[in-house]
C-alpha positions as CSV (number, residue, x, y, z in Angstrom):
1,M,36.6,-20.8,143.9
2,T,39.8,-21.8,145.7
3,L,41.4,-25.0,144.2
4,V,41.8,-27.5,147.1
5,S,44.2,-30.5,146.7
6,F,44.9,-33.5,148.9
7,D,47.9,-31.7,150.2
8,H,45.7,-28.8,151.3
9,L,43.3,-31.2,153.0
10,K,46.2,-32.7,154.9
11,L,47.5,-29.2,155.8
12,F,44.2,-28.2,157.4
13,K,44.0,-31.5,159.3
14,D,47.5,-31.1,160.7
15,V,46.9,-27.4,161.6
16,S,43.7,-28.5,163.4
17,Q,45.4,-31.4,165.3
18,T,48.5,-29.4,166.3
19,R,46.4,-26.3,166.9
20,S,49.2,-24.3,165.2
21,I,49.6,-22.9,161.7
22,S,53.4,-22.9,162.0
23,R,53.5,-26.5,163.2
24,G,51.0,-27.6,160.5
25,A,53.1,-25.9,157.8
26,Q,56.3,-27.5,159.1
27,L,54.7,-31.0,158.9
28,N,53.8,-30.3,155.3
29,G,57.1,-28.8,154.2
30,M,55.8,-25.3,153.5
31,S,56.2,-21.8,155.0
32,Q,53.9,-20.5,157.7
33,S,52.9,-17.6,155.4
34,A,51.9,-20.0,152.6
35,A,49.8,-22.1,155.0
36,S,48.1,-19.1,156.5
37,Q,47.4,-17.7,153.1
38,H,45.7,-20.9,151.9
39,I,43.5,-21.1,155.0
40,Q,42.5,-17.4,154.6
41,E,41.6,-18.0,150.9
42,L,39.6,-21.0,151.9
43,E,37.7,-18.9,154.5
44,R,37.0,-16.2,151.9
45,T,35.7,-18.8,149.5
46,Y,33.1,-20.0,152.0
47,D,32.7,-16.6,153.6
48,V,33.1,-18.2,157.1
49,S,36.0,-18.5,159.6
50,F,37.4,-22.0,160.2
51,L,39.9,-21.0,162.9
52,D,39.3,-19.0,166.0
53,R,42.5,-16.9,166.0
54,S,41.7,-15.1,169.3
55,T,42.7,-18.2,171.3
56,R,46.1,-19.7,171.9
57,P,46.5,-22.4,170.9
58,L,44.2,-22.1,168.0
59,T,40.7,-23.7,168.1
60,L,38.3,-24.6,165.4
61,T,35.0,-22.8,164.8
62,A,31.9,-24.8,164.2
63,A,32.5,-24.5,160.5
64,G,36.1,-25.5,161.0
65,K,35.1,-28.7,162.7
66,L,32.8,-29.6,159.8
67,Y,35.6,-29.0,157.4
68,L,38.0,-31.1,159.4
69,E,35.6,-34.0,159.2
70,L,35.5,-33.6,155.5
71,C,39.3,-33.5,155.3
72,K,39.6,-36.7,157.4
73,E,37.0,-38.5,155.3
74,V,38.5,-37.6,152.0
75,L,42.0,-38.5,153.1
76,R,40.8,-41.8,154.6
77,K,39.2,-42.7,151.2
78,K,42.4,-41.6,149.4
79,E,44.5,-43.9,151.7
80,E,42.1,-46.8,151.2
81,F,42.3,-46.3,147.4
82,E,46.1,-46.2,147.4
83,I,46.4,-49.3,149.6
84,T,44.0,-51.2,147.2
85,I,46.0,-50.1,144.2
86,S,49.3,-51.1,145.8
87,Q,48.0,-54.5,146.5
88,M,47.4,-55.0,142.8
89,K,51.1,-54.4,142.0
90,P,53.6,-57.3,141.9
91,H,56.2,-55.6,144.1
92,V,56.1,-54.1,147.6
93,E,56.4,-50.4,147.2
94,G,55.4,-47.2,149.0
95,V,56.5,-45.7,152.3
96,A,56.5,-47.1,155.8
97,R,56.6,-44.3,158.4
98,V,57.9,-45.4,161.8
99,A,58.2,-43.4,165.0
100,S,60.5,-44.9,167.6
101,I,61.8,-44.2,171.1
102,Y,65.6,-43.5,171.1
103,S,66.5,-46.6,173.1
104,V,65.5,-49.0,170.4
105,G,68.9,-48.1,169.2
106,L,70.4,-46.8,166.0
107,S,72.5,-49.9,165.4
108,E,69.4,-52.1,165.7
109,M,67.4,-49.9,163.4
110,S,70.2,-49.9,160.9
111,S,70.0,-53.7,160.8
112,L,66.3,-53.5,160.3
113,E,66.6,-50.9,157.5
114,A,69.3,-52.9,155.7
115,E,67.3,-56.1,155.8
116,Y,64.1,-54.2,154.7
117,Q,65.8,-52.5,151.8
118,S,67.4,-55.8,150.7
119,R,64.0,-57.5,150.6
120,Y,62.0,-54.6,149.2
121,P,64.2,-52.3,147.1
122,E,61.2,-50.4,145.7
123,A,59.8,-49.5,149.2
124,Q,61.0,-46.7,151.6
125,L,61.4,-46.8,155.3
126,R,61.2,-43.5,157.2
127,V,62.2,-43.6,160.9
128,E,61.9,-40.7,163.3
129,Y,63.2,-40.9,166.9
130,L,61.0,-39.2,169.5
131,R,60.2,-39.1,173.2
132,P,57.6,-41.7,174.2
133,E,54.6,-39.3,174.4
134,K,55.5,-37.9,171.0
135,V,55.6,-41.4,169.5
136,Y,52.0,-41.9,170.7
137,A,51.0,-38.5,169.3
138,A,52.7,-39.2,165.9
139,V,50.7,-42.4,165.5
140,E,47.4,-41.0,166.8
141,E,47.7,-38.0,164.4
142,D,48.7,-40.3,161.5
143,H,52.1,-38.8,161.1
144,A,53.5,-42.3,161.6
145,D,52.1,-45.7,160.6
146,L,53.8,-47.6,163.4
147,G,55.4,-46.7,166.7
148,L,58.0,-48.5,168.8
149,V,57.7,-47.9,172.5
150,S,58.5,-49.4,175.9
151,Y,55.8,-50.2,178.4
152,P,53.1,-49.9,175.7
153,E,49.6,-48.9,176.8
154,P,46.5,-49.2,174.6
155,T,44.1,-46.3,174.4
156,K,40.8,-45.5,172.8
157,E,42.7,-44.6,169.6
158,I,45.9,-46.8,169.9
159,A,46.2,-50.6,169.7
160,V,49.3,-52.5,170.9
161,I,51.2,-55.5,169.5
162,A,53.6,-57.1,172.0
163,W,57.1,-57.2,170.5
164,R,59.7,-58.4,173.0
165,R,60.8,-58.3,176.7
166,E,64.3,-57.1,177.5
167,E,66.3,-58.1,180.5
168,M,67.3,-55.2,182.8
169,V,70.7,-55.1,184.4
170,L,72.8,-53.0,186.7
171,A,75.2,-50.8,184.7
172,V,78.3,-49.8,186.6
173,A,81.7,-48.4,185.9
174,P,84.5,-51.0,185.9
175,G,86.1,-49.4,189.0
176,N,82.9,-49.6,191.1
177,P,83.0,-52.4,193.8
178,L,79.6,-53.6,192.5
179,A,81.2,-54.5,189.2
180,K,82.9,-57.5,190.8
181,I,79.5,-59.1,191.8
182,R,78.3,-62.0,189.6
183,E,74.7,-61.4,190.4
184,L,73.2,-58.4,192.3
185,R,70.9,-58.8,195.2
186,P,68.7,-55.7,195.4
187,S,69.8,-55.1,199.0
188,E,73.4,-54.5,197.8
189,L,72.2,-51.3,196.1
190,N,71.3,-49.6,199.4
191,G,73.1,-46.3,199.7
192,S,74.4,-46.3,196.2
193,D,74.6,-43.1,194.1
194,F,72.0,-43.8,191.5
195,I,71.4,-42.4,188.0
196,G,67.8,-42.6,187.0
197,F,65.4,-41.6,184.3
198,D,63.2,-38.5,184.3
199,Q,60.1,-39.0,186.5
200,E,57.5,-38.8,183.7
201,L,59.0,-41.8,181.9
202,P,57.4,-45.2,182.3
203,I,60.8,-46.9,182.8
204,R,61.5,-44.6,185.8
205,R,58.2,-45.7,187.4
206,E,59.1,-49.4,186.9
207,V,62.6,-49.0,188.3
208,D,61.2,-47.0,191.3
209,R,58.6,-49.8,191.9
210,F,61.3,-52.5,191.8
211,L,63.5,-50.6,194.3
212,K,60.5,-50.0,196.7
213,E,59.3,-53.6,196.5
214,N,62.8,-54.7,197.6
215,D,63.1,-52.1,200.3
216,V,66.1,-50.5,198.6
217,N,67.1,-46.8,199.3
218,V,69.4,-45.2,196.8
219,N,70.8,-41.7,196.5
220,Q,69.3,-40.3,193.3
221,T,72.2,-38.1,192.1
222,L,71.2,-37.5,188.5
223,H,68.3,-38.2,186.1
224,F,68.0,-37.9,182.3
225,D,65.4,-38.4,179.7
226,N,67.5,-40.7,177.5
227,L,69.7,-43.8,177.8
228,Q,72.7,-42.3,176.1
229,M,73.2,-39.7,178.8
230,I,72.6,-42.3,181.5
231,K,75.3,-44.6,180.0
232,E,77.8,-41.7,179.8
233,A,77.2,-40.7,183.4
234,V,77.7,-44.3,184.5
235,A,80.9,-44.7,182.5
236,L,82.2,-41.5,184.1
237,G,81.6,-43.0,187.6
238,S,78.8,-40.6,188.6
239,G,76.7,-43.5,189.9
240,V,75.0,-46.8,188.9
241,S,71.8,-47.4,187.0
242,I,69.3,-50.1,186.0
243,V,68.9,-50.2,182.2
244,P,68.1,-52.7,179.5
245,A,71.0,-55.1,178.9
246,R,70.8,-54.8,175.1
247,V,71.6,-51.1,175.0
248,L,75.0,-51.6,176.6
249,Q,76.5,-53.6,173.8
250,A,78.9,-50.9,172.6
251,E,80.0,-49.9,176.1
252,L,80.6,-53.5,177.1
253,E,82.8,-54.1,174.0
254,M,84.9,-51.0,174.8
255,G,85.1,-52.0,178.5
256,R,83.6,-48.7,179.6
257,I,80.7,-50.3,181.5
258,V,80.1,-53.6,183.3
259,A,76.6,-55.2,183.3
260,V,75.7,-57.0,186.5
261,P,72.6,-59.4,186.2
262,L,69.9,-58.8,188.8
263,A,69.0,-61.8,191.0
264,A,65.8,-63.5,190.2
265,P,63.0,-62.6,189.6
266,G,64.8,-59.5,188.2
267,L,63.3,-56.9,186.0
268,E,62.3,-56.7,182.4
269,R,61.3,-53.9,180.0
270,P,58.5,-54.7,177.6
271,L,58.6,-53.2,174.1
272,G,55.6,-53.0,171.9
273,I,54.5,-51.9,168.4
274,I,51.6,-49.4,168.5
275,Y,49.3,-48.3,165.6
276,R,46.1,-46.4,165.2
277,R,43.0,-48.5,165.6
278,R,41.2,-49.2,162.3
279,K,44.3,-48.2,160.5
280,K,44.8,-50.0,157.1
281,F,48.5,-50.6,156.3
282,N,49.9,-50.2,152.9
283,R,52.1,-53.0,151.7
284,A,55.3,-51.2,152.7
285,T,54.1,-50.8,156.3
286,Q,52.8,-54.4,156.5
287,A,56.1,-55.7,155.2
288,F,58.0,-53.8,157.9
289,L,55.6,-55.0,160.6
290,D,56.1,-58.6,159.4
291,L,59.9,-58.1,159.6
292,L,59.7,-56.8,163.1
293,Q,57.6,-59.8,164.2
294,E,59.3,-62.7,162.4
295,A,62.6,-62.8,164.3
296,P,64.1,-61.6,167.6
297,A,66.0,-58.3,167.1
298,A,69.2,-59.9,168.3
299,E,69.1,-62.2,165.2
300,L,68.6,-59.4,162.7
301,A,72.4,-58.9,162.2
302,L,72.5,-62.5,161.0
303,L,69.8,-61.8,158.4
304,T,71.5,-58.8,157.0
305,P,73.7,-59.6,153.9
């Protein structure tokens, strides 16, 4: 009889959800050959196939689906047990796993991590930066306890907590004539070379909607999937862009970019905290969630010793 551990149950769950032995192995810190060997031994033990290897990506057989449900149920019970035990202890300990979009900012997350470690030295905070769709996937597949995203959308599996709303501004190079404007009327953007986000990103759709509602036509010269590249292109004079004001702090201090406020009613970017519905948080995760909600992010630097 093959000895099955909690780690093995998680491995099979991850292989099933990613539909890839190599990806499941990677998520569990093991080689693909070791993961494949374990699943083959499991199948020999029960004399049945759990994976249909003739398909790409992999699919589960009927027996595999039954085993996946067992894995999920056992791992859920294990998680509930660990959370209950942690609540009996006097100190906050354990691991809080967070997936975040890149534009929350390394500097901001550094302040959060410093404050978190100061308050809860026996707890760990693990942060991974991902594209928005991968943040949702990480939370839904239970690879992250919390996700930080812009334009959050609840789903059947995902719940949303509103976090904050960020002012959007026009980012321009100092030598651009628009840099001299105190407040930008949308019509003043007509004909400008514009640097946008990739079309599949929510922020691109919102900026496009803002331009359309104000009858503004721009020349979309470049587009990127992250704010760092957009800021660099703006600083080099390749065009202008509409971005969250808070992500420009470093560039403003160095004089590389000028932020021009948009005339009322302007534009805001909502940020939200997402989590899997019916998810029970351990004390480490609940403590980080409480920290996120207790003070505006701009004040976190004041909290950090």
